[in-house]
C-alpha positions as a printed Julia matrix, in Angstrom:
242×3 Matrix{Float64}:
   0.15   0.07   0.15
   1.46   3.24  -0.98
   1.38   6.09   1.55
  -0.93   8.21  -0.68
  -3.51   5.43  -0.81
  -2.72   4.86   3.18
  -3.12   8.32   4.23
  -6.58   8.44   2.0
  -7.67   4.89   4.55
  -6.94   6.76   7.7
  -8.46   9.94   5.99
 -11.8    7.99   5.93
 -11.68   6.02   9.23
 -11.67   9.52  10.98
 -15.06  10.76   8.95
 -16.57   7.49   8.25
 -15.98   5.84  11.61
 -16.78   1.8   12.1
 -20.87   1.05  12.66
 -21.94   1.6   16.05
 -20.05   4.16  16.9
 -20.47   7.88  16.84
 -18.03  10.76  16.36
 -18.75  14.19  17.31
 -18.96  16.06  13.96
 -17.61  19.29  13.77
 -19.99  22.2   13.22
 -20.2   24.45  10.24
 -18.3   27.86  10.0
 -20.11  30.74  11.01
 -20.72  31.62   7.24
 -22.3   28.66   6.44
 -24.47  27.89   9.92
 -26.2   31.25   8.41
 -26.81  30.17   5.12
 -28.31  26.83   6.35
 -31.26  28.73   8.19
 -34.0   27.42   6.01
 -32.71  24.32   5.31
 -33.85  20.41   6.68
 -32.97  20.07  10.6
 -32.88  17.12  12.55
 -32.46  17.72  16.62
 -31.11  14.32  19.08
 -31.28  14.66  22.63
 -29.04  13.13  24.7
 -29.8   12.5   28.45
 -26.94  11.84  30.42
 -24.75  13.98  28.73
 -27.39  16.75  28.73
 -27.01  18.15  25.21
 -28.95  18.84  22.18
 -27.73  18.93  18.68
 -28.88  20.88  16.1
 -28.07  19.8   12.36
 -28.42  21.17   8.7
 -29.32  19.04   5.48
 -26.66  19.98   3.35
 -26.22  17.8    0.13
 -27.4   14.26   1.06
 -26.38  14.06   4.84
 -26.84  16.35   7.91
 -24.1   18.19   9.39
 -23.98  19.69  12.85
 -25.07  23.15  13.09
 -24.7   23.57  17.35
 -24.75  21.44  20.46
 -26.77  22.95  23.56
 -26.4   22.39  27.11
 -29.88  21.53  28.47
 -30.53  23.31  31.89
 -32.51  21.15  33.11
 -35.08  17.61  32.67
 -36.64  16.06  35.29
 -36.14  12.32  36.45
 -33.34   9.59  35.53
 -32.48   8.0   32.66
 -35.52   5.97  30.78
 -38.8    6.54  28.98
 -41.73   8.71  30.58
 -44.99   6.08  30.85
 -47.25   8.71  32.86
 -48.59  11.85  33.42
 -46.35  13.15  36.76
 -43.98  10.79  36.97
 -41.74  13.52  36.32
 -39.66  11.28  33.75
 -38.64  13.42  30.33
 -39.31  11.53  27.41
 -36.95   9.25  24.93
 -38.41   7.57  21.86
 -38.39   9.06  18.59
 -40.62  12.02  17.92
 -41.71  14.19  14.86
 -43.35  17.99  14.77
 -44.94  20.33  12.91
 -45.88  24.38  12.96
 -48.44  23.34  15.37
 -46.2   22.19  17.86
 -44.22  25.61  18.28
 -45.21  28.24  20.45
 -43.62  31.09  20.35
 -45.42  33.05  22.88
 -44.84  30.24  25.99
 -44.14  31.3   29.61
 -40.99  29.38  28.91
 -39.85  32.33  25.95
 -40.57  29.8   23.26
 -41.53  26.29  22.96
 -41.46  22.9   20.92
 -43.55  20.53  21.73
 -42.6   17.06  20.82
 -45.47  15.66  20.11
 -45.13  13.04  23.57
 -47.35  10.59  23.33
 -46.68   8.99  20.11
 -47.7    6.14  18.53
 -45.16   3.83  20.54
 -45.72   5.86  24.08
 -49.86   5.19  23.19
 -49.3    1.69  22.08
 -47.55   0.94  25.9
 -50.8    3.11  27.33
 -48.22   6.09  28.59
 -49.77   9.05  29.53
 -48.56  12.93  29.36
 -49.19  16.05  27.48
 -47.66  18.96  26.75
 -43.84  17.94  27.07
 -41.33  20.44  25.23
 -38.07  22.25  24.59
 -38.36  25.05  26.22
 -36.48  28.3   27.34
 -36.39  29.88  30.88
 -34.32  27.24  31.59
 -36.18  25.07  34.4
 -38.21  22.03  33.85
 -40.7   19.19  35.17
 -40.78  16.69  32.5
 -39.44  19.19  30.09
 -35.69  20.21  27.89
 -35.13  23.44  29.39
 -32.59  25.36  27.42
 -31.29  28.78  28.15
 -33.26  31.7   26.54
 -30.34  32.23  24.3
 -30.09  28.53  23.2
 -33.9   27.98  22.29
 -34.5   31.27  20.04
 -31.59  29.6   18.12
 -32.82  26.08  17.75
 -36.5   27.26  17.35
 -35.46  29.64  14.59
 -33.94  27.0   13.1
 -37.24  24.67  12.95
 -39.34  27.3   12.43
 -37.57  28.26   9.32
 -37.0   24.45   7.98
 -40.8   24.34   8.58
 -41.68  26.9    6.96
 -39.9   27.12   3.89
 -41.63  23.9    3.13
 -39.72  20.67   5.52
 -43.24  18.29   6.59
 -41.84  17.65   9.62
 -38.8   17.82  11.9
 -37.4   14.56  13.94
 -36.5   14.89  17.54
 -34.68  11.55  18.39
 -33.92  11.8   22.35
 -31.77   8.97  23.81
 -30.6    8.43  27.47
 -27.41   8.56  26.13
 -24.7    8.0   22.8
 -25.43   4.58  22.24
 -22.35   3.13  21.35
 -21.39  -1.07  22.07
 -19.8    0.56  25.35
 -22.15   2.65  26.53
 -24.8   -0.44  26.0
 -23.0   -2.82  27.85
 -22.57  -0.32  30.69
 -26.44  -0.29  30.91
 -26.75  -3.85  30.17
 -28.35  -4.7   33.01
 -30.91  -1.56  33.36
 -34.44  -2.64  33.22
 -34.52  -0.1   30.59
 -32.33  -2.29  28.43
 -35.0   -3.88  26.19
 -36.48  -0.28  25.55
 -32.75   1.23  25.21
 -32.1   -2.04  22.84
 -34.89  -0.59  20.2
 -33.36   3.07  20.37
 -29.8    2.23  19.64
 -30.62   0.85  15.45
 -31.66   4.65  14.74
 -28.57   6.35  16.75
 -26.39   3.67  14.67
 -27.73   4.37  11.4
 -27.5    8.18  11.56
 -24.04   8.34  12.87
 -23.01   5.88  10.31
 -25.62   7.53   7.56
 -25.8   10.9    8.9
 -29.36  10.97   7.85
 -32.42  10.88  10.38
 -33.67   7.05   9.7
 -37.45   6.31   8.9
 -39.61   5.05  12.18
 -42.27   3.21  11.8
 -44.54   1.71  15.27
 -45.0   -1.96  14.27
 -47.42  -4.37  17.02
 -46.13  -1.79  19.74
 -42.57  -2.07  18.74
 -40.19   0.57  17.02
 -38.86  -0.21  13.73
 -35.8    1.03  12.0
 -35.45   1.11   8.44
 -34.09   3.27   5.93
 -35.6    6.02   4.98
 -36.47   5.37   1.21
 -37.19   1.71   2.04
 -40.34   3.12   3.72
 -41.56   5.85   0.8
 -41.49   3.26  -1.93
 -43.86   1.02   0.13
 -41.73  -2.41   0.41
 -42.01  -4.06   3.43
 -41.12  -2.31   6.6
 -38.25  -4.81   8.21
 -35.87  -3.84  10.83
 -32.61  -3.8    9.15
 -30.79  -2.54  11.82
 -29.71  -5.01  14.69
 -28.13  -3.85  17.6
 -24.61  -3.55  17.87
 -23.2   -6.13  20.28
 -21.7   -4.95  23.34
 -17.92  -5.39  23.35
Protein backbone atom coordinates (compact mmCIF):
# COMPACT_ATOMS: atom_id res chain seq x y z
CA UNK A 1 0.00 0.00 0.00
CA UNK A 2 1.40 3.39 -1.00
CA UNK A 3 1.73 6.15 1.57
CA UNK A 4 -0.90 8.17 -0.33
CA UNK A 5 -3.45 5.33 -0.18
CA UNK A 6 -2.63 4.73 3.48
CA UNK A 7 -3.23 8.39 4.30
CA UNK A 8 -6.55 8.30 2.42
CA UNK A 9 -7.61 5.20 4.36
CA UNK A 10 -6.82 6.88 7.66
CA UNK A 11 -8.82 9.94 6.61
CA UNK A 12 -11.83 7.80 5.69
CA UNK A 13 -11.69 5.95 8.99
CA UNK A 14 -11.67 9.26 10.81
CA UNK A 15 -14.55 10.74 8.82
CA UNK A 16 -16.69 7.59 8.69
CA UNK A 17 -16.36 5.66 11.96
CA UNK A 18 -17.25 1.99 12.27
CA UNK A 19 -20.89 1.02 12.69
CA UNK A 20 -22.20 1.70 16.16
CA UNK A 21 -19.57 4.24 17.13
CA UNK A 22 -20.28 7.94 16.87
CA UNK A 23 -17.70 10.66 16.51
CA UNK A 24 -18.59 14.22 17.31
CA UNK A 25 -19.05 16.05 14.04
CA UNK A 26 -17.23 19.32 13.69
CA UNK A 27 -19.65 22.23 13.69
CA UNK A 28 -20.13 24.06 10.42
CA UNK A 29 -18.50 27.48 10.11
CA UNK A 30 -20.34 30.63 11.11
CA UNK A 31 -20.87 31.81 7.52
CA UNK A 32 -22.25 28.45 6.42
CA UNK A 33 -24.36 28.29 9.57
CA UNK A 34 -26.29 31.37 8.49
CA UNK A 35 -26.70 30.03 4.95
CA UNK A 36 -28.31 26.85 6.31
CA UNK A 37 -31.28 28.73 7.77
CA UNK A 38 -34.33 27.37 5.96
CA UNK A 39 -32.70 24.02 5.20
CA UNK A 40 -34.25 20.81 6.57
CA UNK A 41 -33.17 20.21 10.17
CA UNK A 42 -32.91 17.30 12.60
CA UNK A 43 -32.48 17.20 16.38
CA UNK A 44 -30.83 14.66 18.66
CA UNK A 45 -31.04 14.83 22.46
CA UNK A 46 -28.75 12.92 24.84
CA UNK A 47 -29.94 12.90 28.44
CA UNK A 48 -26.84 11.62 30.18
CA UNK A 49 -24.60 14.15 28.42
CA UNK A 50 -27.25 16.89 28.79
CA UNK A 51 -26.72 17.84 25.15
CA UNK A 52 -29.08 18.85 22.34
CA UNK A 53 -27.59 18.66 18.85
CA UNK A 54 -29.07 20.62 15.96
CA UNK A 55 -28.32 19.43 12.42
CA UNK A 56 -29.12 20.94 9.03
CA UNK A 57 -29.18 19.21 5.67
CA UNK A 58 -26.48 20.08 3.17
CA UNK A 59 -26.42 17.95 0.04
CA UNK A 60 -27.45 14.42 1.00
CA UNK A 61 -26.23 14.56 4.60
CA UNK A 62 -27.08 16.35 7.82
CA UNK A 63 -24.28 18.41 9.36
CA UNK A 64 -23.92 19.66 12.91
CA UNK A 65 -24.99 23.28 13.20
CA UNK A 66 -24.47 23.54 16.95
CA UNK A 67 -24.58 21.70 20.26
CA UNK A 68 -26.49 23.18 23.19
CA UNK A 69 -26.24 22.42 26.88
CA UNK A 70 -29.54 21.33 28.41
CA UNK A 71 -30.15 23.39 31.54
CA UNK A 72 -32.51 20.96 33.22
CA UNK A 73 -34.63 17.88 32.68
CA UNK A 74 -36.48 15.99 35.39
CA UNK A 75 -36.24 12.32 36.26
CA UNK A 76 -33.33 10.07 35.42
CA UNK A 77 -32.62 7.84 32.44
CA UNK A 78 -35.58 5.97 30.99
CA UNK A 79 -38.83 6.76 29.17
CA UNK A 80 -41.77 8.76 30.43
CA UNK A 81 -44.60 6.37 31.26
CA UNK A 82 -47.35 8.28 33.03
CA UNK A 83 -48.62 11.73 33.84
CA UNK A 84 -46.94 13.03 36.98
CA UNK A 85 -43.94 10.68 37.02
CA UNK A 86 -41.66 13.72 36.42
CA UNK A 87 -39.75 11.81 33.70
CA UNK A 88 -38.63 13.40 30.44
CA UNK A 89 -39.44 11.39 27.29
CA UNK A 90 -37.11 9.19 25.27
CA UNK A 91 -37.84 7.90 21.78
CA UNK A 92 -38.52 9.04 18.23
CA UNK A 93 -40.71 12.09 17.72
CA UNK A 94 -41.69 14.33 14.80
CA UNK A 95 -43.16 17.82 14.91
CA UNK A 96 -44.65 20.40 12.55
CA UNK A 97 -45.72 24.05 12.81
CA UNK A 98 -48.59 23.11 15.14
CA UNK A 99 -46.00 22.13 17.75
CA UNK A 100 -44.39 25.58 17.84
CA UNK A 101 -45.25 28.17 20.47
CA UNK A 102 -43.48 31.51 20.06
CA UNK A 103 -45.32 33.00 23.06
CA UNK A 104 -44.69 30.35 25.69
CA UNK A 105 -44.50 31.14 29.39
CA UNK A 106 -41.03 29.62 28.97
CA UNK A 107 -40.04 32.11 26.22
CA UNK A 108 -40.14 29.78 23.16
CA UNK A 109 -41.42 26.20 23.19
CA UNK A 110 -41.44 23.20 20.87
CA UNK A 111 -43.92 20.48 21.84
CA UNK A 112 -42.14 17.20 21.01
CA UNK A 113 -45.42 15.36 20.39
CA UNK A 114 -45.56 13.03 23.39
CA UNK A 115 -47.27 10.59 23.41
CA UNK A 116 -46.33 9.23 19.98
CA UNK A 117 -47.63 5.97 18.44
CA UNK A 118 -45.19 3.89 20.48
CA UNK A 119 -46.10 5.63 23.73
CA UNK A 120 -49.81 5.16 23.11
CA UNK A 121 -49.26 1.47 22.31
CA UNK A 122 -47.66 1.09 25.75
CA UNK A 123 -50.49 2.95 27.47
CA UNK A 124 -48.19 5.84 28.46
CA UNK A 125 -49.81 9.13 29.42
CA UNK A 126 -48.76 12.74 29.57
CA UNK A 127 -49.04 15.97 27.64
CA UNK A 128 -47.29 19.25 26.89
CA UNK A 129 -43.77 17.81 26.97
CA UNK A 130 -41.55 20.51 25.50
CA UNK A 131 -38.16 21.74 24.57
CA UNK A 132 -38.37 25.29 25.90
CA UNK A 133 -36.52 28.19 27.46
CA UNK A 134 -36.39 29.69 30.95
CA UNK A 135 -33.96 27.03 32.20
CA UNK A 136 -36.48 25.21 34.46
CA UNK A 137 -38.31 21.97 33.86
CA UNK A 138 -40.74 19.35 35.12
CA UNK A 139 -40.74 16.63 32.47
CA UNK A 140 -39.47 18.91 29.70
CA UNK A 141 -36.04 19.74 28.28
CA UNK A 142 -35.24 23.25 29.43
CA UNK A 143 -32.71 25.39 27.61
CA UNK A 144 -31.44 28.91 28.13
CA UNK A 145 -33.49 31.51 26.32
CA UNK A 146 -30.55 32.21 24.02
CA UNK A 147 -30.27 28.53 23.06
CA UNK A 148 -33.99 27.95 22.46
CA UNK A 149 -34.18 31.13 20.38
CA UNK A 150 -31.60 29.74 17.96
CA UNK A 151 -33.05 26.20 17.91
CA UNK A 152 -36.56 27.58 17.41
CA UNK A 153 -35.48 29.82 14.54
CA UNK A 154 -33.91 26.94 12.60
CA UNK A 155 -36.90 24.66 13.19
CA UNK A 156 -39.45 27.32 12.28
CA UNK A 157 -37.57 28.40 9.14
CA UNK A 158 -37.21 24.77 8.01
CA UNK A 159 -40.94 24.11 8.42
CA UNK A 160 -41.97 27.37 6.75
CA UNK A 161 -39.59 26.57 3.90
CA UNK A 162 -41.31 23.28 3.13
CA UNK A 163 -39.99 20.61 5.50
CA UNK A 164 -43.08 18.56 6.37
CA UNK A 165 -41.85 17.38 9.78
CA UNK A 166 -38.77 17.85 11.92
CA UNK A 167 -37.60 14.66 13.59
CA UNK A 168 -36.50 14.79 17.22
CA UNK A 169 -34.67 11.66 18.40
CA UNK A 170 -34.20 11.50 22.17
CA UNK A 171 -31.69 9.02 23.60
CA UNK A 172 -30.67 8.25 27.18
CA UNK A 173 -26.99 8.42 26.17
CA UNK A 174 -24.79 8.01 23.09
CA UNK A 175 -25.68 4.46 22.24
CA UNK A 176 -22.26 3.04 21.40
CA UNK A 177 -21.60 -0.63 22.14
CA UNK A 178 -19.53 0.40 25.16
CA UNK A 179 -22.37 2.46 26.60
CA UNK A 180 -24.91 -0.28 25.87
CA UNK A 181 -22.69 -2.70 27.76
CA UNK A 182 -22.42 -0.24 30.65
CA UNK A 183 -26.21 -0.19 30.94
CA UNK A 184 -26.75 -3.86 30.11
CA UNK A 185 -28.42 -4.67 33.42
CA UNK A 186 -30.78 -1.70 33.43
CA UNK A 187 -34.51 -2.43 33.58
CA UNK A 188 -34.77 -0.14 30.52
CA UNK A 189 -32.30 -2.15 28.41
CA UNK A 190 -34.96 -3.86 26.27
CA UNK A 191 -36.51 -0.49 25.42
CA UNK A 192 -33.12 1.06 24.73
CA UNK A 193 -32.32 -1.82 22.38
CA UNK A 194 -35.14 -0.51 20.18
CA UNK A 195 -33.60 2.99 20.11
CA UNK A 196 -30.00 1.96 19.44
CA UNK A 197 -30.44 1.05 15.74
CA UNK A 198 -31.81 4.56 15.10
CA UNK A 199 -28.78 6.09 16.77
CA UNK A 200 -26.43 3.82 14.81
CA UNK A 201 -28.14 4.56 11.49
CA UNK A 202 -27.63 8.31 11.83
CA UNK A 203 -24.05 7.85 13.05
CA UNK A 204 -23.26 5.84 9.94
CA UNK A 205 -25.31 7.57 7.24
CA UNK A 206 -25.81 11.13 8.57
CA UNK A 207 -29.47 10.79 7.61
CA UNK A 208 -32.33 10.37 10.12
CA UNK A 209 -33.77 6.87 9.80
CA UNK A 210 -37.38 6.13 8.98
CA UNK A 211 -39.16 5.05 12.14
CA UNK A 212 -42.46 3.22 12.39
CA UNK A 213 -44.29 1.38 15.15
CA UNK A 214 -45.27 -2.21 14.39
CA UNK A 215 -47.02 -4.39 16.98
CA UNK A 216 -46.19 -1.82 19.62
CA UNK A 217 -42.44 -1.81 18.88
CA UNK A 218 -40.15 0.68 17.15
CA UNK A 219 -38.97 -0.47 13.71
CA UNK A 220 -36.01 1.28 12.09
CA UNK A 221 -35.63 1.30 8.30
CA UNK A 222 -33.73 3.21 5.64
CA UNK A 223 -35.84 6.26 4.67
CA UNK A 224 -36.38 5.34 1.00
CA UNK A 225 -37.61 1.86 1.88
CA UNK A 226 -40.65 3.18 3.70
CA UNK A 227 -41.32 5.77 1.01
CA UNK A 228 -41.20 3.13 -1.73
CA UNK A 229 -43.91 1.04 -0.12
CA UNK A 230 -41.61 -1.92 0.51
CA UNK A 231 -42.38 -4.16 3.50
CA UNK A 232 -41.38 -2.66 6.81
CA UNK A 233 -38.59 -4.69 8.35
CA UNK A 234 -35.94 -3.85 10.88
CA UNK A 235 -32.63 -3.76 9.03
CA UNK A 236 -30.38 -2.53 11.77
CA UNK A 237 -29.72 -4.93 14.59
CA UNK A 238 -28.49 -3.92 18.00
CA UNK A 239 -24.72 -3.57 17.99
CA UNK A 240 -23.35 -6.31 20.20
CA UNK A 241 -21.51 -4.96 23.26
CA UNK A 242 -17.83 -5.68 23.42
